C-alpha positions as CSV (number, residue, x, y, z in Angstrom):
1,M,14.7,24.3,-2.6
2,R,16.9,23.1,-5.5
3,S,20.1,23.1,-3.4
4,Y,21.2,23.4,0.2
5,E,24.6,24.7,1.4
6,I,26.0,22.2,3.9
7,L,29.4,23.9,4.2
8,P,30.8,27.2,2.9
9,G,31.0,26.7,-0.9
10,V,29.5,23.2,-0.8
11,R,26.0,22.5,-1.8
12,V,23.9,19.3,-2.1
13,T,21.2,19.4,-4.8
14,N,18.1,17.7,-5.9
15,D,19.9,17.0,-9.2
16,R,21.8,14.2,-7.2
17,C,25.1,16.0,-7.4
18,L,27.4,17.9,-5.1
19,I,28.4,21.4,-6.2
20,L,31.6,23.0,-5.0
21,D,32.3,26.6,-5.7
22,D,35.8,25.7,-6.6
23,G,35.6,25.7,-10.3
24,P,32.6,25.3,-9.9
25,T,32.8,21.5,-9.7
26,A,30.0,19.1,-10.0
27,V,30.5,15.7,-8.3
28,L,28.3,12.7,-8.9
29,G,28.6,9.0,-8.7
30,D,27.1,5.6,-9.3
31,L,25.8,5.9,-12.9
32,H,25.7,2.1,-13.4
33,L,25.6,2.4,-17.1
34,G,24.8,-0.9,-18.9
35,Y,22.3,-1.8,-16.1
36,E,19.6,-3.1,-18.5
37,S,22.0,-5.2,-20.6
38,A,23.4,-6.8,-17.5
39,L,19.9,-7.8,-16.5
40,E,19.2,-9.2,-19.9
41,E,22.1,-11.6,-19.5
42,E,20.2,-12.9,-16.5
43,G,17.0,-13.3,-18.5
44,M,15.3,-10.1,-17.2
45,Y,14.1,-7.6,-19.8
46,I,13.2,-4.0,-19.0
47,P,13.0,-0.9,-21.2
48,R,16.4,0.7,-21.7
49,M,15.8,4.0,-19.9
50,N,18.7,4.3,-17.6
51,T,21.2,5.9,-20.0
52,E,18.7,8.2,-21.5
53,S,17.5,9.5,-18.1
54,I,21.1,10.0,-17.1
55,R,21.9,11.9,-20.3
56,D,18.9,14.2,-19.6
57,A,19.9,14.7,-16.0
58,L,23.5,15.5,-16.9
59,N,22.3,18.1,-19.5
60,N,20.3,19.6,-16.6
61,V,23.4,19.7,-14.4
62,L,25.5,21.3,-17.1
63,S,22.9,23.9,-17.9
64,E,22.0,24.7,-14.2
65,Y,25.4,24.9,-12.7
66,E,27.8,25.5,-15.6
67,P,30.6,23.5,-14.0
68,K,34.2,23.9,-15.0
69,R,34.7,20.3,-14.2
70,V,32.7,17.2,-13.5
71,V,33.9,14.4,-11.3
72,L,32.4,11.0,-11.9
73,L,32.8,9.3,-8.5
74,G,33.0,5.6,-9.6
75,D,30.7,2.8,-10.6
76,I,30.4,4.3,-14.1
77,K,29.6,0.7,-15.3
78,H,27.1,-1.6,-13.7
79,D,28.6,-4.9,-14.9
80,F,31.8,-6.1,-13.1
81,K,32.8,-8.1,-16.2
82,R,34.2,-6.9,-19.6
83,S,31.4,-4.9,-21.2
84,K,29.7,-6.0,-24.3
85,R,29.3,-3.6,-27.3
86,D,26.0,-2.0,-26.2
87,A,27.3,-1.3,-22.6
88,K,30.6,0.1,-24.0
89,A,28.7,2.4,-26.3
90,E,26.6,3.7,-23.4
91,V,29.8,4.6,-21.4
92,K,31.4,6.3,-24.3
93,K,28.2,8.2,-25.2
94,I,27.9,9.7,-21.7
95,A,31.6,10.5,-21.3
96,E,31.7,12.2,-24.7
97,L,28.6,14.2,-23.8
98,L,30.4,15.6,-20.8
99,M,33.8,16.1,-22.6
100,E,32.1,18.3,-25.1
101,A,31.0,20.7,-22.4
102,T,33.6,20.5,-19.5
103,D,36.6,18.9,-18.1
104,V,35.9,15.3,-16.9
105,I,37.6,13.4,-14.1
106,V,36.8,9.7,-13.8
107,V,37.3,8.0,-10.4
108,K,37.3,4.2,-10.6
109,G,34.7,2.3,-8.5
110,N,34.5,-1.3,-7.5
111,H,32.2,-2.1,-10.5
112,D,34.7,-0.5,-13.0
113,N,36.7,-3.5,-14.0
114,F,37.8,-3.0,-17.6
115,L,36.6,0.6,-17.6
116,Q,40.0,1.9,-18.7
117,N,39.7,-0.2,-21.8
118,I,36.7,1.9,-22.8
119,L,38.0,5.2,-21.7
120,S,41.3,4.8,-23.6
121,E,39.3,4.9,-26.8
122,I,38.2,8.5,-26.0
123,G,41.4,9.7,-24.4
124,L,40.4,9.6,-20.7
125,M,42.2,8.0,-17.8
126,A,40.5,6.6,-14.7
127,V,42.1,7.5,-11.3
128,N,41.7,6.0,-7.8
129,Y,41.0,9.4,-6.2
130,V,41.2,13.2,-6.8
131,D,41.7,16.1,-4.4
132,I,39.7,19.2,-5.1
133,G,38.9,22.2,-2.9
134,G,40.4,20.5,0.2
135,F,38.3,17.3,-0.2
136,R,39.5,13.8,-1.0
137,M,37.1,12.4,-3.6
138,E,37.1,8.6,-3.9
139,H,34.5,6.0,-4.7
140,G,34.2,4.7,-1.2
141,H,34.6,0.9,-1.4
142,V,38.1,1.5,0.1
143,D,38.8,4.1,2.7
144,S,42.0,6.1,2.2
145,K,41.5,7.6,5.7
146,V,42.0,11.1,4.3
147,R,39.5,13.6,5.6
148,P,37.4,15.4,4.7
149,V,36.2,12.9,2.1
150,V,33.4,12.8,-0.5
151,I,32.3,9.3,-1.5
152,G,29.6,7.3,-3.4
153,H,29.3,3.5,-3.2
154,E,26.7,3.5,-0.4
155,H,23.6,4.4,-2.4
156,P,22.2,5.9,0.8
157,S,18.5,6.1,1.4
158,V,16.1,6.3,4.4
159,R,12.8,4.7,4.8
160,I,10.1,6.8,6.6
161,P,7.2,4.7,7.9
162,G,3.6,5.7,7.6
163,A,0.7,4.3,9.4
164,M,-1.8,5.1,6.6
165,S,0.4,5.5,3.5
166,G,2.9,2.6,4.0
167,G,5.7,5.1,4.2
168,M,8.3,6.1,1.6
169,K,11.9,5.4,0.6
170,I,14.1,8.4,-0.2
171,H,17.6,8.6,-1.7
172,C,19.7,11.0,0.3
173,F,22.9,12.8,0.9
174,V,24.7,12.0,4.2
175,H,27.0,14.5,5.9
176,Q,28.9,13.5,9.1
177,R,30.3,17.0,9.8
178,K,32.5,16.2,12.8
179,D,34.2,13.2,11.1
180,G,34.4,14.9,7.7
181,V,32.4,12.4,5.6
182,I,30.0,13.3,2.8
183,V,28.1,10.5,1.0
184,L,26.3,11.1,-2.3
185,P,23.2,9.3,-3.5
186,P,23.4,7.3,-6.7
187,F,23.0,9.5,-9.8
188,S,21.2,6.7,-11.5
189,P,17.5,7.0,-10.5
190,F,17.1,3.2,-11.1
191,S,19.7,2.3,-8.5
192,A,18.3,0.7,-5.4
193,G,18.8,2.6,-2.2
194,N,20.5,1.1,0.8
195,D,18.3,2.0,3.8
196,L,20.5,3.4,6.6
197,M,19.9,2.3,10.1
198,T,21.5,3.5,13.4
199,D,22.6,-0.1,14.2
200,G,25.1,0.2,11.3
201,K,24.7,-3.4,10.1
202,C,23.6,-2.2,6.7
203,I,26.3,0.3,6.1
204,M,28.8,-0.7,3.3
205,A,31.2,2.2,3.0
206,P,34.1,2.0,5.5
207,A,34.4,5.8,5.8
208,L,30.8,6.0,6.9
209,S,30.7,2.9,9.1
210,S,33.8,4.2,11.0
211,S,32.1,7.5,11.7
212,D,29.5,8.5,14.2
213,Y,26.8,7.9,11.5
214,S,23.9,8.3,13.9
215,D,24.8,12.0,14.2
216,A,25.0,12.5,10.4
217,D,22.8,15.0,8.8
218,I,20.4,13.6,6.2
219,Y,19.3,15.5,3.1
220,G,16.5,13.7,1.1
221,V,16.4,14.1,-2.7
222,S,13.0,14.6,-4.3
223,E,11.4,16.1,-7.4
224,V,10.3,19.1,-5.4
225,G,13.8,19.8,-3.9
226,V,16.3,18.9,-1.2
227,M,14.7,18.1,2.1
228,R,16.7,18.6,5.3
229,L,15.5,15.6,7.4
230,G,17.7,16.0,10.5
231,K,20.1,13.6,12.1
232,L,19.9,10.0,11.1
233,R,18.9,9.0,14.6
234,E,16.0,11.6,14.4
235,V,14.9,10.3,11.0
236,M,14.3,6.9,12.6
237,D,11.6,8.6,14.7
238,I,9.8,10.3,11.8
239,N,6.3,8.9,10.9
240,I,4.0,10.1,8.2
């Protein structure tokens, strides 16, 4: 299925975004624009596909869900440093695409140093958080302690072992219902996933690490749809 309702009026989707009926509102995070140019500075050259794939994915989100607003949940940029011309152009290109279709709210992430310098050129202001539909929405590298909260930052994934296939790695949504924490997968398909384990040593986001994460519901994202995989502690026992 394309989407799964995890709470009344709240859906996770295989488009890597959260949809709230309030608006409706599309929430997505971790675009990491300028990824390729940052690698080039380190001497690694790959085809520049990240921005184009994000542009196509955003057009799909706008067409499929017709959101009144889009919340970009931080790490719009990949590079921590002041962006060079190409990377700045990528940020402006994506922001202007959204601004032509809907209201845009930009939440600042830990990668977004100097982001405001770019946004000021197109009339946008980055904020540390926004409250919509009863949810605090923040990037996730710092925990405001407000609940329920929707965050990015974690790049959550799960690795399912396989005796014959070698297993597979799946980006996922994480929902700790009791503690009121929802974690989004990265919107950039090129972002590496952070494999979640029940020992918690790998978990980066304070809001998730302070919750009962082993009891969190895991929703895998795939080309064929959203897969409800069960609790994190149960996913550890899956074998294909």
